[in-house]
CHARMM-style PDB file with segment names, atoms N, HN, CA, C and O in Angstrom:
ATOM      1  N   MET     1       0.932  -1.291   0.075  1.00  0.00      PROA
ATOM      2  CA  MET     1       0.077   0.054  -0.025  1.00  0.00      PROA
ATOM      3  C   MET     1       0.716   1.165   0.154  1.00  0.00      PROA
ATOM      4  O   MET     1       1.401   1.258   1.173  1.00  0.00      PROA
ATOM      5  N   THR     2       0.658   2.308  -0.802  1.00  0.00      PROA
ATOM      6  HN  THR     2       0.102   2.232  -1.630  1.00  0.00      PROA
ATOM      7  CA  THR     2       1.324   3.224  -0.997  1.00  0.00      PROA
ATOM      8  C   THR     2       1.077   4.302  -0.004  1.00  0.00      PROA
ATOM      9  O   THR     2       0.111   4.102   0.731  1.00  0.00      PROA
ATOM     10  N   HSD     3       1.807   5.507   0.192  1.00  0.00      PROA
ATOM     11  HN  HSD     3       2.592   5.670  -0.406  1.00  0.00      PROA
ATOM     12  CA  HSD     3       1.482   6.564   1.250  1.00  0.00      PROA
ATOM     13  C   HSD     3       0.035   7.172   0.441  1.00  0.00      PROA
ATOM     14  O   HSD     3      -0.976   7.249   1.138  1.00  0.00      PROA
ATOM     15  N   ARG     4      -0.018   7.442  -0.480  1.00  0.00      PROA
ATOM     16  HN  ARG     4       0.804   7.380  -1.047  1.00  0.00      PROA
ATOM     17  CA  ARG     4      -1.150   8.243  -1.396  1.00  0.00      PROA
ATOM     18  C   ARG     4      -2.247   7.363  -0.933  1.00  0.00      PROA
ATOM     19  O   ARG     4      -2.972   7.868  -0.076  1.00  0.00      PROA
ATOM     20  N   THR     5      -2.474   6.384  -1.240  1.00  0.00      PROA
ATOM     21  HN  THR     5      -1.885   5.974  -1.936  1.00  0.00      PROA
ATOM     22  CA  THR     5      -3.530   5.532  -0.947  1.00  0.00      PROA
ATOM     23  C   THR     5      -4.136   5.512   0.832  1.00  0.00      PROA
ATOM     24  O   THR     5      -5.277   5.456   1.289  1.00  0.00      PROA
ATOM     25  N   THR     6      -3.098   5.568   1.339  1.00  0.00      PROA
ATOM     26  HN  THR     6      -2.170   5.614   0.968  1.00  0.00      PROA
ATOM     27  CA  THR     6      -3.287   5.457   2.962  1.00  0.00      PROA
ATOM     28  C   THR     6      -3.670   7.009   3.301  1.00  0.00      PROA
ATOM     29  O   THR     6      -4.294   7.255   4.334  1.00  0.00      PROA
ATOM     30  N   THR     7      -3.299   7.995   2.450  1.00  0.00      PROA
ATOM     31  HN  THR     7      -2.792   7.795   1.611  1.00  0.00      PROA
ATOM     32  CA  THR     7      -3.681   9.473   2.837  1.00  0.00      PROA
ATOM     33  C   THR     7      -5.099   9.623   2.109  1.00  0.00      PROA
ATOM     34  O   THR     7      -5.920  10.405   2.590  1.00  0.00      PROA
ATOM     35  N   LYS     8      -5.381   8.933   1.031  1.00  0.00      PROA
ATOM     36  HN  LYS     8      -4.715   8.298   0.641  1.00  0.00      PROA
ATOM     37  CA  LYS     8      -6.877   9.248   0.749  1.00  0.00      PROA
ATOM     38  C   LYS     8      -8.084   8.249   1.799  1.00  0.00      PROA
ATOM     39  O   LYS     8      -9.238   8.565   2.087  1.00  0.00      PROA
ATOM     40  N   ARG     9      -7.379   7.091   2.165  1.00  0.00      PROA
ATOM     41  HN  ARG     9      -6.441   6.835   1.930  1.00  0.00      PROA
ATOM     42  CA  ARG     9      -8.376   6.312   3.053  1.00  0.00      PROA
ATOM     43  C   ARG     9      -8.673   7.203   4.512  1.00  0.00      PROA
ATOM     44  O   ARG     9      -9.716   7.228   5.164  1.00  0.00      PROA
ATOM     45  N   ALA    10      -7.503   7.850   4.753  1.00  0.00      PROA
ATOM     46  HN  ALA    10      -6.655   7.830   4.223  1.00  0.00      PROA
ATOM     47  CA  ALA    10      -7.450   8.774   5.924  1.00  0.00      PROA
ATOM     48  C   ALA    10      -8.524   9.542   5.910  1.00  0.00      PROA
ATOM     49  O   ALA    10      -9.395   9.563   6.780  1.00  0.00      PROA
ATOM     50  N   ARG    11      -8.480  10.272   4.796  1.00  0.00      PROA
ATOM     51  HN  ARG    11      -7.772  10.256   4.089  1.00  0.00      PROA
ATOM     52  CA  ARG    11      -9.479  11.456   4.481  1.00  0.00      PROA
ATOM     53  C   ARG    11     -10.805  11.006   4.484  1.00  0.00      PROA
ATOM     54  O   ARG    11     -11.587  11.364   5.366  1.00  0.00      PROA
ATOM     55  N   PHE    12     -11.131  10.240   3.559  1.00  0.00      PROA
ATOM     56  HN  PHE    12     -10.496   9.950   2.843  1.00  0.00      PROA
ATOM     57  CA  PHE    12     -12.566   9.738   3.480  1.00  0.00      PROA
ATOM     58  C   PHE    12     -13.007   9.113   4.920  1.00  0.00      PROA
ATOM     59  O   PHE    12     -14.196   9.161   5.232  1.00  0.00      PROA
ATOM     60  N   ARG    13     -12.024   8.510   5.820  1.00  0.00      PROA
ATOM     61  HN  ARG    13     -11.058   8.470   5.566  1.00  0.00      PROA
ATOM     62  CA  ARG    13     -12.516   8.339   7.064  1.00  0.00      PROA
ATOM     63  C   ARG    13     -12.726   9.577   7.676  1.00  0.00      PROA
ATOM     64  O   ARG    13     -13.851   9.864   8.087  1.00  0.00      PROA
ATOM     65  N   PHE    14     -11.906  10.248   7.774  1.00  0.00      PROA
ATOM     66  HN  PHE    14     -10.993  10.015   7.440  1.00  0.00      PROA
ATOM     67  CA  PHE    14     -12.021  11.817   8.434  1.00  0.00      PROA
ATOM     68  C   PHE    14     -13.596  12.075   7.821  1.00  0.00      PROA
ATOM     69  O   PHE    14     -14.597  11.918   8.521  1.00  0.00      PROA
ATOM     70  N   ILE    15     -13.627  12.395   6.737  1.00  0.00      PROA
ATOM     71  HN  ILE    15     -12.814  12.522   6.168  1.00  0.00      PROA
ATOM     72  CA  ILE    15     -14.985  12.973   6.461  1.00  0.00      PROA
ATOM     73  C   ILE    15     -16.352  12.167   6.804  1.00  0.00      PROA
ATOM     74  O   ILE    15     -17.438  12.710   7.007  1.00  0.00      PROA
ATOM     75  N   GLY    16     -16.056  10.538   6.835  1.00  0.00      PROA
ATOM     76  HN  GLY    16     -15.174  10.097   6.670  1.00  0.00      PROA
ATOM     77  CA  GLY    16     -17.210   9.804   7.413  1.00  0.00      PROA
ATOM     78  C   GLY    16     -17.495   9.857   8.949  1.00  0.00      PROA
ATOM     79  O   GLY    16     -18.520   9.404   9.458  1.00  0.00      PROA
ATOM     80  N   ASP    17     -16.415  10.496   9.674  1.00  0.00      PROA
ATOM     81  HN  ASP    17     -15.582  10.864   9.260  1.00  0.00      PROA
ATOM     82  CA  ASP    17     -16.416  10.548  10.986  1.00  0.00      PROA
ATOM     83  C   ASP    17     -17.161  11.724  11.213  1.00  0.00      PROA
ATOM     84  O   ASP    17     -18.019  11.730  12.095  1.00  0.00      PROA
ATOM     85  N   ILE    18     -16.899  12.881  10.412  1.00  0.00      PROA
ATOM     86  HN  ILE    18     -16.201  12.877   9.695  1.00  0.00      PROA
ATOM     87  CA  ILE    18     -17.479  14.114  10.642  1.00  0.00      PROA
ATOM     88  C   ILE    18     -18.848  13.927  10.369  1.00  0.00      PROA
ATOM     89  O   ILE    18     -19.599  14.331  11.256  1.00  0.00      PROA
ATOM     90  N   ILE    19     -19.398  13.394   9.324  1.00  0.00      PROA
ATOM     91  HN  ILE    19     -18.788  13.066   8.604  1.00  0.00      PROA
ATOM     92  CA  ILE    19     -20.962  12.933   9.303  1.00  0.00      PROA
ATOM     93  C   ILE    19     -21.377  12.256  10.113  1.00  0.00      PROA
ATOM     94  O   ILE    19     -22.499  12.609  10.477  1.00  0.00      PROA
ATOM     95  N   ALA    20     -20.855  11.095  10.777  1.00  0.00      PROA
ATOM     96  HN  ALA    20     -19.944  10.809  10.481  1.00  0.00      PROA
ATOM     97  CA  ALA    20     -21.422  10.268  11.902  1.00  0.00      PROA
ATOM     98  C   ALA    20     -21.731  11.320  12.887  1.00  0.00      PROA
ATOM     99  O   ALA    20     -22.891  11.441  13.279  1.00  0.00      PROA
ATOM    100  N   GLU    21     -20.554  12.291  13.432  1.00  0.00      PROA
ATOM    101  HN  GLU    21     -19.612  12.193  13.113  1.00  0.00      PROA
ATOM    102  CA  GLU    21     -20.635  13.216  14.289  1.00  0.00      PROA
ATOM    103  C   GLU    21     -21.902  14.090  14.203  1.00  0.00      PROA
ATOM    104  O   GLU    21     -22.655  14.311  15.152  1.00  0.00      PROA
ATOM    105  N   LEU    22     -22.021  14.484  13.150  1.00  0.00      PROA
ATOM    106  HN  LEU    22     -21.410  14.304  12.380  1.00  0.00      PROA
ATOM    107  CA  LEU    22     -22.960  15.468  12.522  1.00  0.00      PROA
ATOM    108  C   LEU    22     -24.654  14.810  12.829  1.00  0.00      PROA
ATOM    109  O   LEU    22     -25.559  15.502  13.296  1.00  0.00      PROA
ATOM    110  N   LYS    23     -24.767  13.598  12.512  1.00  0.00      PROA
ATOM    111  HN  LYS    23     -24.032  13.036  12.133  1.00  0.00      PROA
ATOM    112  CA  LYS    23     -25.845  12.851  12.747  1.00  0.00      PROA
ATOM    113  C   LYS    23     -26.458  12.500  14.202  1.00  0.00      PROA
ATOM    114  O   LYS    23     -27.567  12.028  14.451  1.00  0.00      PROA
ATOM    115  N   LYS    24     -25.272  12.919  15.220  1.00  0.00      PROA
ATOM    116  HN  LYS    24     -24.371  13.302  15.018  1.00  0.00      PROA
ATOM    117  CA  LYS    24     -25.565  12.659  16.798  1.00  0.00      PROA
ATOM    118  C   LYS    24     -26.090  14.013  16.995  1.00  0.00      PROA
ATOM    119  O   LYS    24     -26.968  13.993  17.857  1.00  0.00      PROA
ATOM    120  N   VAL    25     -25.861  15.272  16.479  1.00  0.00      PROA
ATOM    121  HN  VAL    25     -25.147  15.288  15.778  1.00  0.00      PROA
ATOM    122  CA  VAL    25     -26.165  16.578  16.941  1.00  0.00      PROA
ATOM    123  C   VAL    25     -27.838  16.829  17.111  1.00  0.00      PROA
ATOM    124  O   VAL    25     -28.675  16.609  16.235  1.00  0.00      PROA
ATOM    125  N   VAL    26     -28.070  17.302  18.351  1.00  0.00      PROA
ATOM    126  HN  VAL    26     -27.390  17.480  19.063  1.00  0.00      PROA
ATOM    127  CA  VAL    26     -29.548  17.666  18.371  1.00  0.00      PROA
ATOM    128  C   VAL    26     -29.743  19.324  17.808  1.00  0.00      PROA
ATOM    129  O   VAL    26     -29.351  20.347  18.371  1.00  0.00      PROA
ATOM    130  N   TRP    27     -30.363  19.213  16.718  1.00  0.00      PROA
ATOM    131  HN  TRP    27     -30.681  18.382  16.261  1.00  0.00      PROA
ATOM    132  CA  TRP    27     -30.467  20.351  15.821  1.00  0.00      PROA
ATOM    133  C   TRP    27     -31.580  21.361  16.639  1.00  0.00      PROA
ATOM    134  O   TRP    27     -32.577  20.715  16.961  1.00  0.00      PROA
ATOM    135  N   LEU    28     -31.627  22.504  16.965  1.00  0.00      PROA
ATOM    136  HN  LEU    28     -30.817  23.029  16.704  1.00  0.00      PROA
ATOM    137  CA  LEU    28     -32.999  23.338  17.271  1.00  0.00      PROA
ATOM    138  C   LEU    28     -34.064  23.515  16.360  1.00  0.00      PROA
ATOM    139  O   LEU    28     -33.986  23.278  15.155  1.00  0.00      PROA
ATOM    140  N   SER    29     -34.885  23.860  16.849  1.00  0.00      PROA
ATOM    141  HN  SER    29     -34.949  24.053  17.828  1.00  0.00      PROA
ATOM    142  CA  SER    29     -36.186  23.762  15.913  1.00  0.00      PROA
ATOM    143  C   SER    29     -36.388  25.062  15.457  1.00  0.00      PROA
ATOM    144  O   SER    29     -35.731  25.922  16.044  1.00  0.00      PROA
ATOM    145  N   LYS    30     -37.239  25.480  14.426  1.00  0.00      PROA
ATOM    146  HN  LYS    30     -37.772  24.781  13.949  1.00  0.00      PROA
ATOM    147  CA  LYS    30     -37.166  26.737  13.906  1.00  0.00      PROA
ATOM    148  C   LYS    30     -37.482  27.687  15.182  1.00  0.00      PROA
ATOM    149  O   LYS    30     -36.817  28.659  15.542  1.00  0.00      PROA
ATOM    150  N   ARG    31     -38.646  27.177  15.772  1.00  0.00      PROA
ATOM    151  HN  ARG    31     -39.187  26.388  15.480  1.00  0.00      PROA
ATOM    152  CA  ARG    31     -39.082  28.281  16.733  1.00  0.00      PROA
ATOM    153  C   ARG    31     -37.937  28.716  17.889  1.00  0.00      PROA
ATOM    154  O   ARG    31     -37.734  29.859  18.298  1.00  0.00      PROA
ATOM    155  N   GLU    32     -37.271  27.530  18.286  1.00  0.00      PROA
ATOM    156  HN  GLU    32     -37.436  26.601  17.954  1.00  0.00      PROA
ATOM    157  CA  GLU    32     -36.106  27.831  19.241  1.00  0.00      PROA
ATOM    158  C   GLU    32     -35.316  28.659  18.725  1.00  0.00      PROA
ATOM    159  O   GLU    32     -35.013  29.664  19.368  1.00  0.00      PROA
ATOM    160  N   ALA    33     -34.735  28.409  17.291  1.00  0.00      PROA
ATOM    161  HN  ALA    33     -34.981  27.592  16.769  1.00  0.00      PROA
ATOM    162  CA  ALA    33     -33.717  29.374  16.614  1.00  0.00      PROA
ATOM    163  C   ALA    33     -33.932  30.560  16.415  1.00  0.00      PROA
ATOM    164  O   ALA    33     -33.022  31.372  16.578  1.00  0.00      PROA
ATOM    165  N   ALA    34     -35.203  30.957  16.008  1.00  0.00      PROA
ATOM    166  HN  ALA    34     -35.942  30.297  15.875  1.00  0.00      PROA
ATOM    167  CA  ALA    34     -36.115  32.148  16.128  1.00  0.00      PROA
ATOM    168  C   ALA    34     -35.753  33.109  17.578  1.00  0.00      PROA
ATOM    169  O   ALA    34     -35.269  34.232  17.713  1.00  0.00      PROA
ATOM    170  N   TYR    35     -36.204  32.157  18.480  1.00  0.00      PROA
ATOM    171  HN  TYR    35     -36.597  31.244  18.370  1.00  0.00      PROA
ATOM    172  CA  TYR    35     -36.194  32.716  19.775  1.00  0.00      PROA
ATOM    173  C   TYR    35     -34.875  33.043  20.373  1.00  0.00      PROA
ATOM    174  O   TYR    35     -34.654  33.987  21.132  1.00  0.00      PROA
ATOM    175  N   LEU    36     -34.026  32.163  19.949  1.00  0.00      PROA
ATOM    176  HN  LEU    36     -34.206  31.397  19.333  1.00  0.00      PROA
ATOM    177  CA  LEU    36     -32.518  32.573  20.504  1.00  0.00      PROA
ATOM    178  C   LEU    36     -31.875  33.655  19.631  1.00  0.00      PROA
ATOM    179  O   LEU    36     -30.982  34.410  20.016  1.00  0.00      PROA
ATOM    180  N   THR    37     -32.442  33.648  18.383  1.00  0.00      PROA
ATOM    181  HN  THR    37     -33.168  33.036  18.070  1.00  0.00      PROA
ATOM    182  CA  THR    37     -31.839  34.908  17.587  1.00  0.00      PROA
ATOM    183  C   THR    37     -32.435  36.170  17.970  1.00  0.00      PROA
ATOM    184  O   THR    37     -31.637  37.107  18.007  1.00  0.00      PROA
ATOM    185  N   PHE    38     -33.614  36.426  18.259  1.00  0.00      PROA
ATOM    186  HN  PHE    38     -34.262  35.665  18.229  1.00  0.00      PROA
ATOM    187  CA  PHE    38     -34.354  37.250  19.011  1.00  0.00      PROA
ATOM    188  C   PHE    38     -33.713  37.778  20.325  1.00  0.00      PROA
ATOM    189  O   PHE    38     -33.563  38.992  20.465  1.00  0.00      PROA
ATOM    190  N   LEU    39     -33.360  36.974  21.215  1.00  0.00      PROA
ATOM    191  HN  LEU    39     -33.482  35.988  21.101  1.00  0.00      PROA
ATOM    192  CA  LEU    39     -32.706  36.918  22.522  1.00  0.00      PROA
ATOM    193  C   LEU    39     -31.370  37.703  22.212  1.00  0.00      PROA
ATOM    194  O   LEU    39     -31.145  38.833  22.647  1.00  0.00      PROA
ATOM    195  N   VAL    40     -30.509  36.978  21.410  1.00  0.00      PROA
ATOM    196  HN  VAL    40     -30.692  36.061  21.057  1.00  0.00      PROA
ATOM    197  CA  VAL    40     -29.107  37.507  21.258  1.00  0.00      PROA
ATOM    198  C   VAL    40     -29.171  39.076  20.926  1.00  0.00      PROA
ATOM    199  O   VAL    40     -28.521  39.939  21.514  1.00  0.00      PROA
ATOM    200  N   LEU    41     -30.206  39.316  19.722  1.00  0.00      PROA
ATOM    201  HN  LEU    41     -30.734  38.615  19.244  1.00  0.00      PROA
ATOM    202  CA  LEU    41     -30.272  40.689  19.143  1.00  0.00      PROA
ATOM    203  C   LEU    41     -30.807  41.827  20.524  1.00  0.00      PROA
ATOM    204  O   LEU    41     -30.373  42.935  20.842  1.00  0.00      PROA
ATOM    205  N   LEU    42     -31.680  41.160  20.989  1.00  0.00      PROA
ATOM    206  HN  LEU    42     -32.033  40.260  20.730  1.00  0.00      PROA
ATOM    207  CA  LEU    42     -32.044  42.265  22.222  1.00  0.00      PROA
ATOM    208  C   LEU    42     -31.134  42.467  23.125  1.00  0.00      PROA
ATOM    209  O   LEU    42     -31.089  43.630  23.524  1.00  0.00      PROA
ATOM    210  N   VAL    43     -30.219  41.574  23.693  1.00  0.00      PROA
ATOM    211  HN  VAL    43     -30.256  40.629  23.368  1.00  0.00      PROA
ATOM    212  CA  VAL    43     -29.233  41.728  24.440  1.00  0.00      PROA
ATOM    213  C   VAL    43     -27.986  42.670  23.817  1.00  0.00      PROA
ATOM    214  O   VAL    43     -27.429  43.516  24.517  1.00  0.00      PROA
ATOM    215  N   THR    44     -27.678  42.462  22.656  1.00  0.00      PROA
ATOM    216  HN  THR    44     -28.130  41.775  22.087  1.00  0.00      PROA
ATOM    217  CA  THR    44     -26.741  43.141  21.952  1.00  0.00      PROA
ATOM    218  C   THR    44     -27.240  44.660  21.789  1.00  0.00      PROA
ATOM    219  O   THR    44     -26.480  45.620  21.662  1.00  0.00      PROA
ATOM    220  N   ILE    45     -28.343  44.708  21.809  1.00  0.00      PROA
ATOM    221  HN  ILE    45     -28.960  43.928  21.913  1.00  0.00      PROA
ATOM    222  CA  ILE    45     -28.805  46.158  21.363  1.00  0.00      PROA
ATOM    223  C   ILE    45     -28.900  46.931  22.833  1.00  0.00      PROA
ATOM    224  O   ILE    45     -28.584  48.114  22.956  1.00  0.00      PROA
ATOM    225  N   ALA    46     -29.315  46.210  23.793  1.00  0.00      PROA
ATOM    226  HN  ALA    46     -29.571  45.248  23.693  1.00  0.00      PROA
ATOM    227  CA  ALA    46     -29.451  46.699  25.106  1.00  0.00      PROA
ATOM    228  C   ALA    46     -27.798  46.958  25.600  1.00  0.00      PROA
ATOM    229  O   ALA    46     -27.475  48.060  26.044  1.00  0.00      PROA
ATOM    230  N   ALA    47     -26.949  46.005  25.496  1.00  0.00      PROA
ATOM    231  HN  ALA    47     -27.212  45.110  25.135  1.00  0.00      PROA
ATOM    232  CA  ALA    47     -25.585  46.380  25.904  1.00  0.00      PROA
ATOM    233  C   ALA    47     -24.982  47.423  24.969  1.00  0.00      PROA
ATOM    234  O   ALA    47     -24.131  48.170  25.452  1.00  0.00      PROA
ATOM    235  N   GLY    48     -25.359  47.578  23.548  1.00  0.00      PROA
ATOM    236  HN  GLY    48     -26.051  46.971  23.156  1.00  0.00      PROA
ATOM    237  CA  GLY    48     -24.786  48.801  22.708  1.00  0.00      PROA
ATOM    238  C   GLY    48     -25.089  50.248  23.377  1.00  0.00      PROA
ATOM    239  O   GLY    48     -24.365  51.242  23.418  1.00  0.00      PROA
ATOM    240  N   LEU    49     -26.506  50.025  23.931  1.00  0.00      PROA
ATOM    241  HN  LEU    49     -27.094  49.217  23.897  1.00  0.00      PROA
ATOM    242  CA  LEU    49     -27.266  51.511  24.453  1.00  0.00      PROA
ATOM    243  C   LEU    49     -26.495  51.618  25.909  1.00  0.00      PROA
ATOM    244  O   LEU    49     -26.090  52.731  26.245  1.00  0.00      PROA
ATOM    245  N   VAL    50     -26.291  50.535  26.747  1.00  0.00      PROA
ATOM    246  HN  VAL    50     -26.620  49.631  26.475  1.00  0.00      PROA
ATOM    247  CA  VAL    50     -25.446  50.752  28.133  1.00  0.00      PROA
ATOM    248  C   VAL    50     -23.896  51.303  27.574  1.00  0.00      PROA
ATOM    249  O   VAL    50     -23.479  52.428  27.848  1.00  0.00      PROA
ATOM    250  N   LEU    51     -23.220  50.430  26.848  1.00  0.00      PROA
ATOM    251  HN  LEU    51     -23.558  49.516  26.626  1.00  0.00      PROA
ATOM    252  CA  LEU    51     -22.153  51.057  26.488  1.00  0.00      PROA
ATOM    253  C   LEU    51     -22.026  52.741  25.893  1.00  0.00      PROA
ATOM    254  O   LEU    51     -21.110  53.487  26.237  1.00  0.00      PROA
ATOM    255  N   GLY    52     -23.035  53.101  25.033  1.00  0.00      PROA
ATOM    256  HN  GLY    52     -23.780  52.495  24.754  1.00  0.00      PROA
ATOM    257  CA  GLY    52     -23.136  54.213  24.403  1.00  0.00      PROA
ATOM    258  C   GLY    52     -23.336  55.363  25.599  1.00  0.00      PROA
ATOM    259  O   GLY    52     -22.738  56.439  25.605  1.00  0.00      PROA
ATOM    260  N   ALA    53     -24.213  54.961  26.525  1.00  0.00      PROA
ATOM    261  HN  ALA    53     -24.698  54.087  26.520  1.00  0.00      PROA
ATOM    262  CA  ALA    53     -24.567  55.978  27.439  1.00  0.00      PROA
ATOM    263  C   ALA    53     -23.155  56.169  28.429  1.00  0.00      PROA
ATOM    264  O   ALA    53     -22.837  57.336  28.663  1.00  0.00      PROA
ATOM    265  N   PHE    54     -22.577  55.428  28.827  1.00  0.00      PROA
ATOM    266  HN  PHE    54     -22.835  54.481  28.637  1.00  0.00      PROA
ATOM    267  CA  PHE    54     -21.373  55.234  29.333  1.00  0.00      PROA
ATOM    268  C   PHE    54     -20.244  56.210  28.573  1.00  0.00      PROA
ATOM    269  O   PHE    54     -19.549  57.061  29.130  1.00  0.00      PROA
ATOM    270  N   ASP    55     -20.246  55.974  27.618  1.00  0.00      PROA
ATOM    271  HN  ASP    55     -20.810  55.283  27.166  1.00  0.00      PROA
ATOM    272  CA  ASP    55     -19.237  56.568  26.470  1.00  0.00      PROA
ATOM    273  C   ASP    55     -19.680  58.072  26.506  1.00  0.00      PROA
ATOM    274  O   ASP    55     -18.855  58.909  26.873  1.00  0.00      PROA
ATOM    275  N   TYR    56     -20.892  58.436  26.157  1.00  0.00      PROA
ATOM    276  HN  TYR    56     -21.562  57.756  25.858  1.00  0.00      PROA
ATOM    277  CA  TYR    56     -21.266  59.540  26.056  1.00  0.00      PROA
ATOM    278  C   TYR    56     -20.889  60.445  27.280  1.00  0.00      PROA
ATOM    279  O   TYR    56     -20.311  61.526  27.160  1.00  0.00      PROA
ATOM    280  N   GLY    57     -21.362  59.767  28.732  1.00  0.00      PROA
ATOM    281  HN  GLY    57     -21.831  58.889  28.830  1.00  0.00      PROA
ATOM    282  CA  GLY    57     -21.302  60.236  29.746  1.00  0.00      PROA
ATOM    283  C   GLY    57     -19.797  60.674  29.915  1.00  0.00      PROA
ATOM    284  O   GLY    57     -19.482  61.863  29.956  1.00  0.00      PROA
ATOM    285  N   PHE    58     -18.869  59.627  30.012  1.00  0.00      PROA
ATOM    286  HN  PHE    58     -19.125  58.660  29.979  1.00  0.00      PROA
ATOM    287  CA  PHE    58     -17.339  59.967  30.255  1.00  0.00      PROA
ATOM    288  C   PHE    58     -16.882  60.856  29.132  1.00  0.00      PROA
ATOM    289  O   PHE    58     -15.814  61.402  29.409  1.00  0.00      PROA
ATOM    290  N   THR    59     -17.327  61.145  28.036  1.00  0.00      PROA
ATOM    291  HN  THR    59     -18.195  60.701  27.812  1.00  0.00      PROA
ATOM    292  CA  THR    59     -16.961  62.017  27.163  1.00  0.00      PROA
ATOM    293  C   THR    59     -17.389  63.254  27.579  1.00  0.00      PROA
ATOM    294  O   THR    59     -16.575  64.155  27.375  1.00  0.00      PROA
ATOM    295  N   ARG    60     -18.508  63.592  28.145  1.00  0.00      PROA
ATOM    296  HN  ARG    60     -19.169  62.860  28.311  1.00  0.00      PROA
ATOM    297  CA  ARG    60     -18.924  64.794  28.804  1.00  0.00      PROA
ATOM    298  C   ARG    60     -18.187  65.290  29.904  1.00  0.00      PROA
ATOM    299  O   ARG    60     -17.879  66.468  30.080  1.00  0.00      PROA
ATOM    300  N   LEU    61     -17.881  64.187  30.741  1.00  0.00      PROA
ATOM    301  HN  LEU    61     -18.131  63.229  30.597  1.00  0.00      PROA
ATOM    302  CA  LEU    61     -16.929  64.536  32.200  1.00  0.00      PROA
ATOM    303  C   LEU    61     -15.626  65.013  31.912  1.00  0.00      PROA
ATOM    304  O   LEU    61     -15.070  65.988  32.417  1.00  0.00      PROA
ATOM    305  N   VAL    62     -15.024  63.933  30.720  1.00  0.00      PROA
ATOM    306  HN  VAL    62     -15.476  63.140  30.309  1.00  0.00      PROA
ATOM    307  CA  VAL    62     -13.498  64.463  30.564  1.00  0.00      PROA
ATOM    308  C   VAL    62     -13.822  65.931  29.694  1.00  0.00      PROA
ATOM    309  O   VAL    62     -13.074  66.830  30.081  1.00  0.00      PROA
ATOM    310  N   ASP    63     -14.603  66.280  28.803  1.00  0.00      PROA
ATOM    311  HN  ASP    63     -15.210  65.550  28.489  1.00  0.00      PROA
ATOM    312  CA  ASP    63     -14.850  67.588  27.825  1.00  0.00      PROA
ATOM    313  C   ASP    63     -14.873  68.691  29.472  1.00  0.00      PROA
ATOM    314  O   ASP    63     -14.052  69.563  29.757  1.00  0.00      PROA
ATOM    315  N   ALA    64     -15.975  68.291  30.223  1.00  0.00      PROA
ATOM    316  HN  ALA    64     -16.642  67.583  29.992  1.00  0.00      PROA
ATOM    317  CA  ALA    64     -15.812  69.365  31.328  1.00  0.00      PROA
ATOM    318  C   ALA    64     -14.613  69.483  32.110  1.00  0.00      PROA
ATOM    319  O   ALA    64     -14.219  70.591  32.475  1.00  0.00      PROA
ATOM    320  N   PHE    65     -14.062  68.522  32.368  1.00  0.00      PROA
ATOM    321  HN  PHE    65     -14.382  67.622  32.072  1.00  0.00      PROA
ATOM    322  CA  PHE    65     -12.641  68.285  33.573  1.00  0.00      PROA
ATOM    323  C   PHE    65     -11.666  68.962  32.872  1.00  0.00      PROA
ATOM    324  O   PHE    65     -11.124  69.891  33.470  1.00  0.00      PROA
ATOM    325  N   PHE    66     -11.154  68.607  31.240  1.00  0.00      PROA
ATOM    326  HN  PHE    66     -11.594  67.852  30.754  1.00  0.00      PROA
ATOM    327  CA  PHE    66     -10.115  69.038  30.854  1.00  0.00      PROA
ATOM    328  C   PHE    66     -10.330  70.432  29.883  1.00  0.00      PROA
ATOM    329  O   PHE    66      -9.396  71.215  29.705  1.00  0.00      PROA
ATOM    330  N   LEU    67     -11.341  70.586  29.433  1.00  0.00      PROA
ATOM    331  HN  LEU    67     -12.099  69.951  29.578  1.00  0.00      PROA
ATOM    332  CA  LEU    67     -11.898  72.136  28.658  1.00  0.00      PROA
ATOM    333  C   LEU    67     -12.566  72.976  29.391  1.00  0.00      PROA
ATOM    334  O   LEU    67     -12.902  74.020  28.831  1.00  0.00      PROA
ATOM    335  N   GLY    68     -12.892  72.812  30.605  1.00  0.00      PROA
ATOM    336  HN  GLY    68     -12.620  71.964  31.060  1.00  0.00      PROA
ATOM    337  CA  GLY    68     -13.461  73.423  31.555  1.00  0.00      PROA
ATOM    338  C   GLY    68     -14.917  73.985  30.976  1.00  0.00      PROA
ATOM    339  O   GLY    68     -15.540  74.965  31.387  1.00  0.00      PROA
ATOM    340  N   GLY    69     -15.230  73.189  30.036  1.00  0.00      PROA
ATOM    341  HN  GLY    69     -14.724  72.394  29.702  1.00  0.00      PROA
ATOM    342  CA  GLY    69     -16.689  73.672  29.548  1.00  0.00      PROA
ATOM    343  C   GLY    69     -17.878  72.817  29.840  1.00  0.00      PROA
ATOM    344  OT1 GLY    69     -18.998  73.172  29.473  1.00  0.00      PROA
TER     345      GLY     69
END
């Protein structure tokens, strides 16, 4: 058996292993995926608003402190 044949078999075994593992995965339903997507967007927007408020506040504080205005 040549090295090339061994490499091809290993590659096909690897692909077969991937397919076998993907069959074991418990996939989300469409409803669960939509709910979790909405939840991620909601948390992201909330975090963005909080960080934006902090940024605005610190900018005003630094401007007032260093620029006297």
